[in-house]
PAZAPA-4460 file (N, C-alpha, C; in steps of 0.05 Angstrom, whole numbers, plus 32768, in hexadecimal, padded with zeros to 4 digits):
% residues 66
    n_x    n_y    n_z   ca_x   ca_y   ca_z    c_x    c_y    c_z   seq   type   mol
   7EBD   7FED   7F5B   7EDD   7FE8   7F68   7ED3   7FFC   7F87     1      M     A
   7ECD   800C   7F8F   7ECD   801A   7FA7   7EC2   8034   7FA2     2      G     A
   7EB7   8043   7FB2   7EB4   805B   7FB7   7EC2   8079   7FBA     3      T     A
   7ED4   808A   7FAE   7ED9   80A7   7FBD   7ED1   80B1   7FBC     4      L     A
   7ED2   80C6   7FDA   7ECC   80DE   7FD6   7EAE   80EC   7FD6     5      L     A
   7E9B   80D0   7FD1   7E7C   80DC   7FCE   7E82   80DA   7FAE     6      L     A
   7EA1   80E1   7FA2   7E9B   80DF   7F88   7E8A   80D6   7F66     7      L     A
   7E8A   80B3   7F80   7E7B   80A7   7F6D   7E85   8092   7F62     8      G     A
   7E83   8076   7F5C   7E9A   8063   7F60   7EB9   8065   7F40     9      P     A
   7EBE   8056   7F4A   7ED9   805B   7F3C   7ED9   8040   7F28    10      I     A
   7EDA   8047   7F10   7ED8   802F   7EFD   7EF5   8032   7EE6    11      G     A
   7EF1   8019   7EDA   7F16   8025   7EC1   7F10   8043   7EB2    12      T     A
   7EF9   8044   7EB1   7F05   8060   7E97   7F0F   8075   7EB2    13      P     A
   7F0A   8077   7EC8   7F11   8090   7EDF   7F35   8084   7EE8    14      E     A
   7F3C   8064   7EE8   7F5E   805C   7EF0   7F63   805B   7ED6    15      I     A
   7F5A   805A   7EC0   7F72   806C   7EA9   7F6E   807F   7EAC    16      I     A
   7F5F   8098   7EA8   7F69   80B4   7EAE   7F78   80AF   7EC7    17      L     A
   7F7A   80B0   7ED7   7F88   80AF   7EF4   7FA0   80A6   7EEB    18      I     A
   7FAD   8093   7EDE   7FCA   8075   7EC6   7FD6   8099   7EB4    19      A     A
   7FBE   80A0   7EA7   7FC6   80B6   7E94   7FD4   80D7   7EA1    20      I     A
   7FCB   80DB   7EBB   7FD6   80FC   7EC0   7FE8   80EE   7ECB    21      I     A
   7FE9   80DC   7EDC   8004   80D4   7EF0   801F   80D2   7EDA    22      V     A
   8016   80BC   7EB6   802B   80BF   7EA9   8033   80E3   7EA1    23      L     A
   8024   80EA   7E99   8017   8107   7EA3   8034   8115   7EAC    24      L     A
   8032   8111   7EC8   803E   8124   7EDB   8054   8119   7EDE    25      I     A
   8055   80FF   7EE8   806E   80F8   7EF2   808B   80ED   7ED0    26      F     A
   8085   80E4   7EBF   808F   80D4   7EAD   8092   80BF   7EA7    27      G     A
   808C   80B1   7E93   8099   8096   7E9B   80B3   8090   7E99    28      G     A
   80C1   809F   7EA8   80E3   808B   7EB5   80DE   8092   7ECB    29      K     A
   80C9   80A9   7EE0   80CD   80AA   7EFD   80B1   8099   7F00    30      K     A
   80A3   8087   7EFC   808D   8070   7F01   8095   8055   7F13    31      I     A
   80B0   8043   7EF6   80B7   8044   7F11   80C9   803B   7F1E    32      P     A
   80D9   8056   7F28   80E2   8061   7F3A   80C8   806B   7F52    33      E     A
   80B6   8072   7F51   809B   806F   7F59   8092   805C   7F6A    34      L     A
   808B   8044   7F55   8081   8034   7F54   8090   8020   7F6D    35      M     A
   80BC   8023   7F6F   80C3   800D   7F7F   80C6   801F   7F9A    36      K     A
   80C4   8030   7F99   80BF   8048   7FB0   80AE   803B   7FC1    37      G     A
   8094   8041   7FBE   8079   8034   7FC5   8074   801E   7FC7    38      I     A
   808B   8007   7FBA   8088   7FF2   7FCD   8092   7FE8   7FE0    39      G     A
   80B2   7FF8   7FDA   80BD   7FEF   7FE9   80AE   7FFC   8009    40      K     A
   80A4   8015   800C   808B   801E   8023   8083   8012   8029    41      G     A
   8072   8000   8014   805C   7FE9   8018   8070   7FD9   802A    42      V     A
   807F   7FCC   801D   808A   7FA7   8031   809D   7FB6   8052    43      R     A
   80A3   7FCD   804B   80A7   7FD5   8070   8095   7FD9   8080    44      S     A
   8089   7FE4   8083   8069   7FE6   807A   8058   7FC5   808F    45      F     A
   805C   7FB1   806F   8051   7F93   8081   806B   7F83   8098    46      K     A
   8085   7F93   808F   809F   7F90   809C   8095   7F91   80C5    47      D     A
   808E   7FA8   80B7   8085   7FBE   80D8   8070   7FA2   80F0    48      G     A
   8060   7FA2   80DC   8042   7F96   80E0   804E   7F76   80E8    49      I     A
   8054   7F68   80D2   805F   7F49   80DE   806F   7F55   80F7    50      N     A
   8083   7F5B   80F7   8091   7F67   8110   807D   7F69   8128    51      G     A
   806D   7F72   8130   805C   7F81   813D   8051   7F65   814E    52      I     A
   8040   7F5B   8138   8039   7F40   813A   8045   7F2B   8144    53      E     A
   805C   7F2B   8141   8072   7F0F   814D   8073   7F1B   8165    54      K     A
   8078   7F32   8169   8080   7F3A   8194   806A   7F35   8194    55      E     A
   8051   7F3F   8193   8032   7F2F   8199   8037   7F1C   81A5    56      L     A
   8037   7F08   8193   8030   7EE2   819C   8053   7EDA   81A8    57      N     A
   805B   7EEA   81A7   806F   7EDE   81B8   8077   7EEE   81D2    58      E     A
   8064   7EFB   81DC   805F   7F05   81F6   803D   7EF9   8204    59      E     A
   8029   7EEE   81F4   801E   7ED9   81F5   8025   7EBD   81F6    60      N     A
   803A   7EB6   81EB   8048   7EA1   81EE   8053   7EA1   820F    61      K     A
   805C   7EB7   821B   8070   7EBD   8235   8059   7EC1   824B    62      K     A
   8049   7EC8   823B   8029   7ED1   8259   8021   7EB1   8258    63      E     A
   8019   7EA5   8249   8010   7E80   824F   8026   7E73   8256    64      E     A
   803A   7E75   824E   8051   7E5F   8266   804E   7E67   8287    65      K     A
   8048   7E86   8287   803F   7E7F   82A1   8032   7E83   82B1    66      N     A
***
């Protein structure tokens, strides 16, 4: 998959270990809430990026008309 800070490649066993640790730390009931919060954050970020792109496109169209 990838390399994480010179620790070597991250494979399936490492991902499973990380998932188990997260499960132990947060518990089964907190994980859906955590994922929901992360999803909202990602969605908000994407909306912000799309808004900036839209503004830039509008400015470019105005400049082309002049």
